[in-house]
C-alpha positions in Angstrom: 228.6 83.7 91.5 226.6 80.8 91.8 226.8 77.5 89.9 224.1 76.3 87.9 222.9 73.0 88.9 223.6 70.0 86.7 220.9 69.5 83.9 218.5 66.6 84.7 215.4 65.1 81.9 213.1 67.7 81.8 209.6 65.9 83.2 207.8 69.4 82.2 208.8 69.9 78.8 205.9 69.9 76.8 203.4 70.6 79.1 200.9 73.0 79.1 199.5 74.6 82.4 196.1 76.0 81.9 194.8 78.8 84.2 191.7 80.8 84.5 189.7 78.2 82.5 191.7 78.9 79.6 192.4 82.8 79.6 195.9 82.2 80.6 197.9 78.9 78.8 201.4 78.2 79.6 203.7 75.9 77.1 206.8 74.4 78.8 209.2 74.5 76.1 213.3 74.8 75.6 214.0 78.1 75.3 214.6 79.1 71.6 218.2 80.5 71.9 219.7 79.7 75.2 219.5 76.3 77.0 221.2 77.6 80.3 217.8 79.2 81.4 216.3 76.8 84.3 213.2 77.9 82.7 211.4 78.7 79.3 207.7 79.5 78.9 205.4 80.5 75.9 202.7 82.3 77.8 199.5 83.4 76.1 197.2 86.0 77.6 193.5 85.6 75.7 192.9 89.1 77.0 189.1 88.9 76.1 188.7 85.7 77.9 185.8 86.5 80.8 188.3 85.8 83.1 190.6 87.7 82.1 189.0 90.7 81.5 187.7 90.4 85.1 190.9 91.0 86.1 192.4 93.0 83.8 192.1 96.1 86.0 194.0 94.6 89.0 197.7 94.5 88.4 199.5 91.5 90.3 202.0 92.6 93.4 205.2 93.9 93.6 208.2 91.4 94.2 211.4 90.7 93.2 214.0 87.7 93.0 217.2 87.9 94.7 218.6 85.0 93.4 218.3 85.1 89.5 217.8 87.2 86.3 214.0 86.8 84.8 213.8 87.4 80.8 210.9 88.6 79.1 210.3 88.5 75.2 207.0 89.8 73.8 206.2 87.7 70.5 202.8 89.0 69.3 200.9 91.4 71.3 201.7 94.0 73.9 203.2 93.4 77.7 203.2 96.0 81.1 206.4 94.9 82.8 206.9 97.2 85.3 210.4 97.8 87.2 210.5 100.2 89.9 207.2 102.2 89.1 208.4 102.9 85.6 205.9 101.1 82.9 207.6 99.6 80.1 204.8 98.6 77.3 207.1 96.1 75.6 206.0 94.8 71.9 207.6 91.8 69.4 210.2 95.1 68.3 211.8 95.8 72.0 213.6 92.0 72.3 214.4 90.5 75.3 214.3 92.4 78.4 216.2 91.8 81.4 214.6 91.6 85.2 217.9 91.8 87.1 218.0 90.6 91.1 216.4 92.4 93.9 214.7 94.5 91.1 210.9 95.4 92.5 208.9 94.5 89.2 205.2 92.8 87.9 203.9 91.9 84.6 200.9 92.6 82.9 198.7 93.2 80.2 198.8 97.0 79.7 194.9 96.5 77.8 192.0 97.0 79.8 189.5 97.9 77.4 190.6 95.8 74.6 188.6 97.2 71.9 189.1 100.4 72.4 192.6 100.7 73.5 194.0 97.8 70.7 192.9 101.2 67.9 196.3 103.1 69.4 198.6 100.3 67.8 199.8 100.7 64.2 201.0 97.3 63.7 197.8 95.4 63.4 197.6 94.6 66.7 193.9 93.0 67.4 194.2 93.0 71.1 193.1 89.4 71.2 196.0 87.9 73.1 199.2 89.0 74.2 202.1 85.9 73.7 205.2 86.5 75.5 208.2 84.2 76.2 209.0 84.0 80.1 212.6 82.5 81.4 215.1 82.3 84.2 218.7 82.4 84.7 220.0 79.0 86.5 221.1 79.1 90.2 222.0 76.1 92.3 219.3 77.6 94.9 217.1 75.0 95.8 214.2 77.7 96.6 214.3 79.4 93.5 211.7 80.2 90.3 210.8 77.0 88.1 208.2 75.4 87.1 207.8 73.6 90.3 206.9 76.7 91.4 204.6 78.4 88.7 202.7 75.1 88.6 201.5 75.6 92.2 201.0 79.6 92.0 199.1 79.3 89.2 196.5 76.6 90.8 196.7 78.4 93.8 195.4 81.9 91.3 192.8 79.6 89.9 191.3 78.7 93.3 190.9 83.4 94.4 189.8 83.9 90.7 187.9 81.1 89.5 186.9 79.8 93.1 186.6 82.9 94.7 188.7 82.6 97.5 190.0 84.8 99.7 193.6 85.5 99.4 195.8 84.5 102.3 198.9 86.7 103.1 200.3 83.7 104.6 200.4 81.2 101.8 201.6 83.7 99.2 204.8 84.6 101.5 204.8 80.8 102.3 204.8 79.7 98.1 207.2 82.6 97.5 209.5 82.0 99.2 209.5 78.4 97.9 210.1 80.3 94.8 213.1 82.2 95.6 210.3 85.2 95.4 209.6 87.8 98.1 206.6 90.4 97.8 207.8 94.0 97.6 207.7 96.7 100.4 207.1 100.4 99.8 210.3 102.2 98.9 210.6 104.6 101.1 210.9 101.8 104.0 214.7 101.8 104.7 216.4 98.5 103.8 213.2 97.8 102.3 214.4 94.9 100.2 216.2 92.9 103.3 213.4 93.7 105.0 211.1 92.5 102.7 213.1 89.3 102.1 213.5 88.7 106.0 209.7 89.1 106.6 208.7 86.2 103.3 211.0 83.6 105.6 210.1 84.1 108.6 206.3 85.2 108.2 206.1 82.4 105.0 208.6 80.2 105.6 209.3 79.4 109.9 206.1 80.9 111.1 203.7 79.6 108.0 205.2 76.1 108.3 204.5 75.7 111.9 201.1 76.6 111.1 200.9 74.1 109.0 201.1 76.2 105.4 203.1 74.4 102.7 204.5 75.6 99.4 204.0 72.9 97.0 201.5 70.0 96.6 201.1 66.8 94.9 197.9 67.1 93.8 198.8 70.3 91.6 202.8 68.9 91.0 204.0 66.9 87.8 207.2 66.2 89.7 206.6 65.7 92.9 209.7 64.6 93.7 211.5 67.1 93.0 208.9 69.9 95.3 209.8 66.8 97.7 213.5 67.2 97.8 213.1 71.1 97.8 210.5 70.9 101.2 213.4 68.3 102.7 216.0 71.7 102.3 214.0 73.3 105.0 213.1 71.5 108.9 209.6 74.2 108.6 209.3 72.3 105.5 210.0 68.7 105.5 207.0 67.3 106.9 205.1 68.2 103.7 207.6 66.0 101.4 205.6 62.7 101.7 206.3 60.7 98.7 204.4 57.3 100.2 201.0 56.2 99.0 199.1 56.6 95.6 198.3 59.9 94.8 195.2 60.9 95.4 192.5 63.3 93.5 191.8 65.8 95.6 191.4 69.1 96.4 194.6 70.9 98.3 193.9 71.8 101.8 194.9 75.8 102.1 194.6 77.7 105.3 192.0 80.5 104.6 191.7 82.4 107.9 
């Protein structure tokens, strides 16, 4: 059992992270009843926002976290949580839902036609938005789910959805590995989770790092010192941990080939 890292002042507390031109809004909070969570967010999906509606039918990639439990609690509306191929549609009455380490999962809105599907619910939910708490277990792993990871991952998704950039699998694997996350392989593949984690490390961290891919970008990161300390833990990333000079307002260079 890993030992939780010592608590430090959280520079993210109260920060609002907006993605998809305001379609998804994440507010960093103290967890309301468990202060030992390494992160806690109040996430709002504005389901009728054009950017959210445009991707509503596209599910995010299946993935897993070897080191941490992740927790989801719906406050308003509905949220779909797919675990090992089984979809659970959660509402406010369902309480907190726990995602165990190593389970293949993804989160998404169950509503693709909000005007049509909202009528199916009997609690006066109008289908306008879904609000939920997302939080995670603490761990002494430096490559883990935390706000440094989510801040950069949201910004990268913005580049894809808003700017129309192509998804780069190596960039995704590089960022996911640094967030203690790995893209799932089909379950029929022998030792699929072990193989997926190995691919994430070898392709994302080792090969990606050698090719110049980095998991965190100063222009996207509030706690750049923590991001540098995380990257310094890997010989493949430490060259990106540059604390020198003033921060510049520039767009990160992402490899798209």
